[in-house]
N, C-alpha and C positions, 0 to 999 in steps of 0.2 A: 503494499501499500504505499503510496506518497505521503511525503512528508507533510504535515499537516501546518498551515502554515496560520498564524496567531492572528486572533480578530483584533480589534480595536474594542478597548471596553466602553465605547459610546457608538451612538448611530452616526455616520456622517451627515452634514446637512440635508444635503440632498436626496436623503434615504425616507427621509419624514414623512414627506407626502406619499410614496409608495406604503410607509407602515400606516397609513392613516386608511387609504386605500384597502388596504388589505383587511385592516379590523372592519371598516365600516361594509366590504363584501359578504365577511362572518355574520355582520349583524344583519343584512338583506337575506343573505341567504337562509338563514334560521328564522327571519319571519315571515318568509316563502314558505318553510316546512312547516310552521305552526298554520298557516293560513290552507296549506293541501292537505294538513294531518283534520284540522276541523271540516273540510271538505268533504273526508271521508276515503280519500285518495290512498293514504297510506298507512300501512297496518299496521299494527301492533303499539312499544309504548314509545314515547320520545321524549328524551329529554334537551331541555335549550340552555346555552351558557351564554345567555344575553347580559350584558354588564361585564363579564367574564373574559371581550376579548385580548384585553392588554396582555394577558397570562399568556396565552396560547403565542400570540405573536412574537411578544418579547420573549419567550424562550426560544421557542423555533426559530427565530432568525440569528439566534444565537449560536446554535449547530451548528458544528462542521460538517464535510459530506463523511458519509459513513458513521454518523453518529445517529441512534434509533429512539424510539419512543415507546410505551406504551401509555394506553391511556387508560379512560374510565365510560362508566353509561354517557355520560355528558361530553363527548367527544368529536362532534361536527368540528369545532372551532381547533381543536388538535388536529384534525386529518386536513382540512384544509391550509392551514399555517406550514405544517409537513409537506407539502406540495401535490395531494391530491387533487385534479382536477374536477371542478363543479362537476361537470358532467358525470364522472364515473361517480361522487358519491350521491347525487340524485338519483341517477340511476339503481344506486343498492338501496335508498329509502323506497324506491317502488318496486324492488325484488326481482331487478332485470340482471342478466347474463353480462350485460354490459359494466354492473357495477363493481365499485373496488372487490367486495367480496364475493364478486357472482352470483348477486341474490342471494344467498347463504346466508348471511348476516344481520343485516337489516342497522338498524341506527346503533342499537349496543354493543355492533361485533363489525366495528370498521378496521379491516385488514387494508394496509398497502407496504407488503413487505419490501419491495422495490426501492421504495420510498423513506426507506427506513420506519415505517410503522409496524411496529408488532401486535399492533391489535388495541382495541378498545373491549370491555371487560365488563361484563353486566353483575359480576360478582364483585362486592364493592372489595379494595384490597387488593384483585388478582391480580396485579399488574405488577405488584410488586416485588413477589419471589423471580416471576420472568424478569424483569430489567437486572436483578441481582445475578441471576445466571446468565444474561448475556453478558455482562460487564465483568462477570469472571473469566468466560470464554476470551473475551479480547485478552483479557490481563495474561490467559495462560499465552495466547497466541503473540504476545508482544506486539498487538495491533492500536494506534493512536487513537480510540476508538472512547466514547462515552454513553451510556445507556441514560434513558431518564423517564421518570414514574411520574406520572401523573397522577393526586389522588386529593379526596376532599378531608374536611374534617373529621368524621363519620369513620373512616379508614384509619384514624391512628387508635383508634379503638379494638381493631379488629386484631387476631394472633399473627397473622400474615406479615403486619407492616412493622412488629417486635421481629418476628423471626428475619425479616430478608435484610431489616436495617442491622440490627445484631450482626448477622453474617457478613454482611457488606463493608462492615467498619472491621469486623474481626481478620477477615482477608485482605482487606485494602484496597477493594475492585473499583473501579472508574464508573463509579454512579452516581447521580444526581436526583435525590430524590426532592418534587417538585408539590408542596401543602400550597392546594388552591382553597383557602382557607375564606368562606363566605357567611360563616358562623349557622349554618345550618347541615344538620345530618337529616335529610329530607326533610321531615315537620319537626323535627325536634333540635331546639334551640342549644349552641352549645355549650350553655350554660348547665345545662341540665344531662351531658353526657361527658363531659370533663373536670375534673376537680381545678385545673391550672385554664387560668384564662389566655396563659402565650404558648401557642401551642409548640414553639421552637423550642420550647425547653424541655421537650421529650427527646431532642437529640442527645442531651447532657448523659441519658442513662446509658447510650454508646458510645462515650466518648468521641461525639463526631461534630466535626464542624457546621455551624449551624446560622446562614445569613438570613438576611426580612428585608422586604420590599414591600411599597403599596401598591398592591394588586391591580389600580387603577390609576397607574400610570407606567406607560409602556417604554420611556426610556428609562428609568428605574429598574421597571422588572428585567429588562436586556441588559443593565449593566452590573444587574447583582447575577443573572445567570452565566453572563462569561466570568467573572468573578469564581464562580463556582465550576464551572468546565474545567477552567486552567486550572483551577485546584485538582480537580478530579484528573485529568487527560496529565497532570505532570508527576502521577503517581504517589500522592499525597494523602491517596483515602477516598472515600463516598463524601458529599456533600448534604445537609438537610436545608432545603429553601421556601422560606416560611412566604408565601405572598395573601396581603391580605386584599380580599376581594370582595365583591356583590353581588349577589346573585338577581337580577330585577325580575326574573318570572320565578313560578312556582318549581316544585320539583318537575314535575309532569307536566306535558301539557294539557290542560284541563283540570289542573290541581285547583282547589278552591280558595287554598291558603287560609282556611279558617284558622288558622294557627299564628297567624301575623298580622299585625297592624296593618287596617286597609291602606294608609298612606304612606305606610314606609316606601315601599317600593318606588309609589311616585316622587316621594321627597328626597329618595337619594339619586334618582334617574335625574332631577334638575340640576344637581350639586356634584355627582360623582361618576357621571359618565365617561368612561376612557375615550370615547370618539371623542366628544367634546372638549375634555381636557386639553388633547393633543391639537385639534383644531385651534384654537384659541392661541397654545404656546406659539405657534410655528405661524399664526399668521394668516390661517388660510380665511377667505371672506364665505360668506352663505351662499355670494354665486357659484364660486369657484367650487365648495363643498357640493352644488346641487349638480354640477356637471361631473363632479366624481360620483357623484350618486346617481345619476342617471346611465352612465358607465358599467358599474357593477350592477346595475338592477336588469341592465341587458343581457349579461352574462348569468343572472340566477334564472332570468325566463327561459332564455337560450337551453340552459340544463334541464329545467322542465321539460320543454319540450324535447330534448335528446333522451329526459327517462320516460317518458309517453311512449315514445317510437321506438325504444328499447325491443329486447327480443324475451319472453315469458320464457323462464326456465321448463325444460319436458319434465312430466309428472314422473317418470323413470327415472330422474335426477336425483330424487328426493332421498334414496338413500347412499348416494356417493359421499365421498369421503367421510364416512364415518367408520369407526375404530371401536372395537371392542374389546 
């Protein structure tokens, strides 16, 4: 494998408009997914990450070629940020053979191994041991690659979280564990499932380096992810990255959110939207944003047409890829 050239720990000024566009693409894609799901066109459950776009884009933009990720049941943003084309992702949600998982996975099982996405996982914390194993393989092969796991605050109470982090630190593997802390484990507030308010403290139990960032600030996420990736890639062991973020939507599409103050999400969207934060910081006018928005909405609409015109799986293929 070619030698990895180190990236800067900050975005180049000219990149920030592209970063804004990418976050807006993820936002519009998920809004369209919600619309089509409510119209009865998409099967299964869907979980959107509206409000958390800076986490996916900031981390994935910091990755090098050859690095891999494992995602969660809330995976659309990670999948797009890691390079999967919107057409392939939308086709998967429609259950088509052209989908990134060839119609087998749907929203909670999005795979794109060629682009370094080892898969979304409907099992809470399911990607953590997978990433520890991938990172161990990179270390044993002497490859300058890093494996990254995304997970939520609820996963920090799952056994695989503790097992994976313990072994990762014991073996000093090149892994980065990214906590997207939106303060909700499905419908349970963090204060009711964790005895500590600062979940980065969990890394101390394993002697693991921990870094924190504002998950609504894509530049802060990128800088922190770069530091973590550089540390892991240098052979100094894994890193726990704690991103404070906000889930504007419910746990799943259709969630009545009776557990949450009705005005909370609206107020947070008005003051802590990662897209608005970046737009204002880099001086993109409303007219300029409208131009970018029109561009990404065209891409999203095209992905829906691509998916609808895709190939339905053959019934006899239902038992393929099943192992006992």
